[in-house]
C-alpha positions as CSV (number, residue, x, y, z in Angstrom):
1,M,101.8,35.3,117.0
2,A,100.4,33.3,120.2
3,D,99.9,29.6,119.9
4,A,96.5,28.7,118.7
5,V,95.9,25.6,120.2
6,S,97.5,27.4,123.7
7,P,96.1,29.0,126.3
8,I,97.5,32.4,126.6
9,Q,97.8,34.9,129.5
10,A,95.9,38.4,128.9
11,R,95.8,41.7,130.2
12,R,92.4,43.3,131.5
13,W,92.1,46.6,133.2
14,I,89.0,46.7,135.5
15,V,87.5,49.0,138.1
16,P,87.0,46.7,141.4
17,A,85.6,49.7,143.2
18,I,85.2,53.5,143.0
19,R,88.2,55.6,142.1
20,E,90.4,52.1,142.0
21,T,91.5,50.2,138.6
22,R,93.7,46.7,138.6
23,L,95.2,45.1,135.8
24,E,94.7,41.8,135.9
25,S,96.1,38.8,134.5
26,I,93.5,36.1,133.3
27,E,94.1,32.5,131.5
28,L,92.3,33.0,127.8
29,P,92.1,29.1,126.4
30,P,91.9,28.6,122.9
31,P,88.7,29.0,120.7
32,G,85.8,27.2,120.5
33,P,83.9,25.7,117.4
34,E,82.2,29.0,117.2
35,E,84.9,31.7,118.6
36,I,87.6,33.6,117.7
37,R,90.5,34.9,119.8
38,V,91.7,38.0,119.0
39,R,94.6,40.4,120.2
40,T,94.1,44.3,120.5
41,E,95.9,46.8,118.7
42,A,94.6,49.7,120.3
43,S,91.7,50.7,122.4
44,L,89.8,54.0,122.9
45,V,89.2,55.6,126.2
46,S,85.3,56.6,126.4
47,A,85.7,59.2,128.8
48,G,82.3,59.6,129.6
49,T,81.3,56.2,130.6
50,E,84.2,55.4,131.8
51,L,84.4,58.2,134.0
52,A,81.2,58.0,135.5
53,I,82.1,54.4,136.4
54,Y,85.3,54.9,137.7
55,T,84.4,58.3,140.3
56,G,80.9,56.1,141.1
57,I,78.2,58.3,139.2
58,H,77.3,56.3,136.8
59,Q,73.4,55.3,136.4
60,G,73.0,51.4,137.7
61,L,76.2,51.1,140.3
62,T,73.9,52.0,143.1
63,N,70.5,50.5,141.5
64,P,70.3,46.4,142.5
65,E,67.8,46.1,139.4
66,A,70.3,47.0,137.0
67,R,72.3,45.0,135.2
68,W,75.4,47.2,134.0
69,P,77.5,48.1,135.5
70,K,77.9,46.3,138.4
71,L,81.5,46.4,140.5
72,P,84.4,45.1,139.5
73,V,83.8,46.1,135.9
74,S,86.0,45.3,132.8
75,M,86.5,48.9,131.2
76,G,86.5,50.5,127.5
77,Y,84.3,49.0,124.8
78,M,85.8,50.5,121.5
79,G,88.7,48.2,120.0
80,V,90.9,47.6,116.8
81,V,91.7,43.8,117.3
82,R,93.3,41.1,114.7
83,V,92.5,37.8,114.7
84,E,94.8,34.9,116.4
85,S,93.2,32.0,115.7
86,V,89.3,30.6,114.4
87,G,86.5,28.1,115.8
88,E,86.6,25.5,113.7
89,K,83.2,26.3,112.2
90,V,83.9,29.8,111.7
91,T,83.7,31.0,108.5
92,G,84.6,34.2,106.9
93,L,87.2,34.7,109.0
94,E,91.3,34.3,109.3
95,P,94.1,35.2,111.5
96,G,95.4,38.4,110.4
97,H,92.1,39.8,109.3
98,R,91.4,42.9,111.1
99,L,88.0,44.1,112.8
100,L,86.5,47.0,114.8
101,T,85.1,45.8,118.1
102,S,83.0,46.5,121.1
103,T,86.3,45.0,123.5
104,G,87.9,47.4,125.9
105,H,91.2,47.9,127.8
106,G,92.4,44.1,127.3
107,S,95.0,42.5,125.3
108,H,93.0,39.5,124.3
109,W,89.3,38.6,123.5
110,L,87.4,35.4,122.8
111,L,84.6,36.4,120.5
112,A,81.7,34.1,119.6
113,V,80.6,34.4,115.8
114,P,77.5,34.0,115.4
115,P,76.6,30.9,112.8
116,S,74.0,33.5,110.9
117,G,73.0,37.2,111.2
118,P,74.9,39.8,111.2
119,W,78.5,39.8,113.0
120,P,78.9,41.8,116.6
121,F,82.2,43.2,115.1
122,W,83.3,44.5,112.0
123,P,86.2,44.5,108.9
124,L,88.7,47.0,108.9
125,P,91.4,48.2,106.1
126,S,95.0,47.2,106.7
127,D,96.4,50.1,105.5
128,L,95.1,52.6,108.4
129,P,96.8,53.1,112.0
130,A,94.7,51.4,114.6
131,S,94.7,54.9,116.8
132,R,92.2,56.5,113.7
133,L,90.1,53.5,112.9
134,V,89.0,53.0,116.4
135,L,87.6,56.3,116.6
136,A,84.9,54.7,114.1
137,R,83.2,53.2,117.2
138,M,82.7,56.1,118.6
139,G,81.6,57.7,115.5
140,K,78.8,54.9,116.1
141,T,78.0,56.4,119.4
142,A,77.4,59.7,117.6
143,I,75.9,58.3,114.6
144,T,72.8,58.5,116.5
145,S,72.3,61.6,117.2
146,V,72.1,62.4,113.0
147,C,70.1,59.1,112.6
148,Q,67.3,60.6,115.0
149,A,67.7,64.4,114.0
150,G,65.5,63.4,110.6
151,S,66.4,66.0,107.9
152,T,70.0,67.5,108.2
153,V,70.7,68.7,104.8
154,A,71.1,72.8,105.0
155,Q,70.0,72.3,108.9
156,S,71.8,74.3,111.6
157,V,73.0,72.4,114.7
158,A,74.3,73.6,117.6
159,V,76.0,70.6,119.6
160,V,77.0,71.6,123.7
161,G,79.7,69.4,125.2
162,L,82.7,69.2,123.1
163,G,84.5,66.5,124.5
164,I,85.2,63.7,122.1
165,V,81.6,62.4,121.0
166,G,80.8,66.1,121.0
167,Q,83.4,66.4,118.4
168,M,82.7,63.5,116.1
169,A,78.5,64.1,116.6
170,L,79.8,67.9,114.7
171,R,81.5,66.6,112.3
172,L,79.1,63.7,111.5
173,F,76.6,66.3,110.9
174,L,78.5,68.4,108.8
175,A,79.4,65.2,106.7
176,A,75.8,64.8,106.4
177,G,75.0,68.3,105.1
178,A,74.0,70.6,108.3
179,H,74.8,74.1,108.0
180,P,76.3,75.7,110.1
181,A,76.9,74.0,112.8
182,I,78.4,75.6,115.9
183,G,80.4,74.4,119.1
184,V,79.3,75.3,122.8
185,D,82.1,74.4,125.2
186,P,83.5,76.5,128.0
187,V,87.1,75.1,127.3
188,G,89.0,77.1,124.9
189,F,91.0,73.8,123.7
190,R,87.7,71.9,122.6
191,R,86.5,75.0,121.1
192,G,89.4,75.0,118.7
193,L,89.3,71.8,117.9
194,A,85.4,72.4,116.7
195,L,86.7,75.1,114.4
196,S,89.3,73.0,113.1
197,G,86.7,70.0,112.4
198,G,84.5,72.5,109.9
199,A,82.6,74.5,112.6
200,A,81.1,77.8,111.3
201,A,81.6,79.3,115.1
202,S,82.3,78.8,118.6
203,V,80.6,79.8,121.8
204,D,82.0,79.5,125.5
205,P,78.9,79.7,127.6
206,T,80.7,81.4,130.7
207,E,81.4,84.6,129.0
208,E,79.0,85.0,127.0
209,D,75.0,84.4,126.4
210,A,74.8,81.4,124.5
211,P,71.2,81.6,123.3
212,L,71.6,85.0,121.7
213,S,74.6,84.0,120.1
214,V,73.5,81.3,118.7
215,R,70.0,83.0,117.8
216,T,72.6,85.7,116.2
217,L,74.1,82.9,114.2
218,T,71.4,81.0,112.9
219,R,68.8,83.3,112.6
220,G,66.5,82.5,115.4
221,G,67.9,79.6,117.1
222,A,69.5,76.0,115.6
223,D,67.4,73.7,113.9
224,I,69.5,71.1,115.9
225,V,70.8,70.4,119.2
226,V,72.6,68.2,120.5
227,D,73.7,67.6,124.1
228,A,76.6,65.9,124.4
229,T,77.5,66.8,128.1
230,G,76.2,64.1,129.9
231,H,74.8,66.2,132.4
232,A,71.4,66.3,133.0
233,G,71.3,69.6,134.3
234,A,72.4,71.1,131.3
235,L,69.2,70.6,129.1
236,P,67.5,73.2,129.8
237,G,70.5,75.1,128.6
238,A,70.5,72.9,125.4
239,M,66.5,73.8,124.8
240,A,67.2,77.4,124.9
241,L,69.5,76.8,121.9
242,A,67.1,75.6,119.9
243,R,64.7,77.2,117.8
244,D,60.6,77.0,118.1
245,G,59.5,73.8,116.9
246,G,63.2,72.8,116.9
247,T,64.8,69.3,117.7
248,V,66.7,68.1,121.2
249,I,69.0,65.5,121.1
250,V,70.3,64.1,123.9
251,L,73.4,62.0,122.9
252,G,75.7,62.1,126.2
253,S,74.2,59.8,128.6
254,P,72.4,62.2,130.9
255,R,74.1,61.7,134.5
256,G,71.7,63.4,137.6
257,A,68.5,65.3,137.9
258,A,67.8,68.4,136.1
259,P,65.8,70.2,138.7
260,D,65.2,73.2,136.8
261,V,63.3,72.1,133.9
262,D,59.8,74.1,133.6
263,F,58.4,72.4,131.0
264,Y,56.0,74.7,130.2
265,S,58.1,77.4,129.1
266,H,61.1,75.6,128.0
267,L,59.9,72.9,126.2
268,H,55.7,72.4,125.7
269,R,55.2,76.2,124.6
270,R,57.5,76.8,122.3
271,S,56.7,73.0,120.8
272,L,60.5,71.5,120.7
273,R,60.8,67.7,119.9
274,V,63.5,66.6,122.6
275,V,64.5,63.0,121.8
276,G,67.2,60.2,123.2
277,A,70.5,59.1,120.9
278,H,72.0,56.4,123.4
279,D,74.6,54.7,121.1
280,S,71.8,51.2,121.2
281,G,69.6,53.0,119.3
282,V,71.4,52.0,116.4
283,G,71.2,48.2,116.4
284,R,71.2,45.0,114.0
285,E,67.5,45.2,113.3
286,V,65.5,47.8,111.2
287,R,63.0,49.3,112.9
288,E,60.0,51.0,111.6
289,N,60.6,54.2,110.1
290,F,64.1,54.1,111.4
291,P,66.2,52.0,108.4
292,W,69.7,52.3,110.4
293,T,71.6,49.4,111.5
294,N,75.0,48.5,112.9
295,E,75.4,47.0,109.1
296,R,74.8,50.1,107.5
297,V,76.4,52.4,109.7
298,V,79.6,51.5,110.7
299,P,81.3,50.4,107.2
300,A,80.0,54.0,106.2
301,I,81.9,55.6,108.7
302,V,85.2,53.4,108.7
303,E,84.7,54.5,105.0
304,W,84.9,58.0,105.6
305,I,87.6,58.0,107.9
306,R,89.6,56.3,104.9
307,R,88.4,59.0,102.6
308,E,89.4,61.7,105.1
309,R,85.8,63.0,104.7
310,L,85.5,62.2,108.4
311,R,89.2,63.7,109.6
312,V,89.7,62.1,113.1
313,D,93.1,62.5,113.6
314,D,93.3,65.4,115.7
315,L,90.8,64.1,118.1
316,V,93.6,61.9,119.9
317,T,95.6,64.0,121.7
318,H,97.2,61.0,123.9
319,R,98.7,57.6,122.6
320,V,99.9,56.0,125.4
321,S,101.1,52.3,126.6
322,P,98.2,50.1,128.6
323,E,99.8,50.9,131.9
324,K,98.9,54.6,131.7
325,L,95.5,54.2,132.4
326,P,94.9,55.4,135.6
327,E,97.2,58.5,135.1
328,M,94.9,59.0,132.1
329,Y,91.4,58.6,133.7
330,E,93.1,61.0,136.5
331,L,94.1,63.8,133.5
332,L,90.8,63.3,131.9
333,L,89.0,64.5,135.3
334,Q,91.4,67.1,136.6
335,H,92.7,68.9,133.0
336,P,89.7,68.6,130.3
337,D,92.0,71.7,128.9
338,K,94.5,69.7,127.8
339,V,93.5,66.2,126.9
340,L,90.6,65.0,124.7
341,G,90.9,61.3,122.9
342,V,93.0,58.4,124.7
343,V,93.9,55.2,122.8
344,L,95.9,52.6,124.6
345,E,98.6,51.0,122.2
346,W,98.5,47.4,123.2
347,E,100.8,46.4,120.5
348,A,103.6,48.9,121.2
């Protein structure tokens, strides 16, 4: 363990320019009075957000009024860490405590500990591998779609886009009582994972009439459709899978434009409800008619993973050293049929 009173050299992955990566070394001081210094066990790649930044298509990169992301940008936002040292005013945390954080691909971090109110991180059990627990942070992103859906028990759900956030959403809907669940994706490898995760059926939209298939499987269309593709142009196809009066939830951040949406025919005339479900939708405060907060959902997801009510091990296809992040970015871009969840193992 590092000396608690000495600075350390921390490593951080950044994207300094489009299609470029750099592993930087920075000096990290001891924690201040209301800080903790942590070391990373594992971090999870968020393929949608990180690849959008890496390839230059993320919203905000070219918008001078947007505050984030701006190059150079530190990459990642999901980590399992251990506390190394604590500031003199910090209570309730000690060296060795394990936490789920929104830190990214870096070896060490300084985290502020608010003197009152909820912490911006969550305690973790000591008896589960970090490569499993880090998926709970992706679960926080995915569960926003479940929260926005309203009723889920015995409701049919179709998840379009079976990357890691779509896979997590499908399994969380099943945990919340949805039935049947259908996975929609052109990649056979991903459809197979959806089936092994509990989906009743899968649909290849490049080989079959997806709306017809979903209507047949659900007797008229899915009650809930989750668009986890991250592509705005996929929204008309997602709406076509819903029953009249159904709910379409946009979970993957929609990058680009959807010029082919006929709002009268595709949405208005069918009385569809289209709702956004961003990661920030579940936050620190209770909102009117929306009781979910981080302090409610994250411990629940961790417990579901611990009890294997939410199975996630098969979603991690690559556990690699941090130095392989650039290689993993290219693999995710070029071979979605071979890779899904990528965990960087910092302690290995």
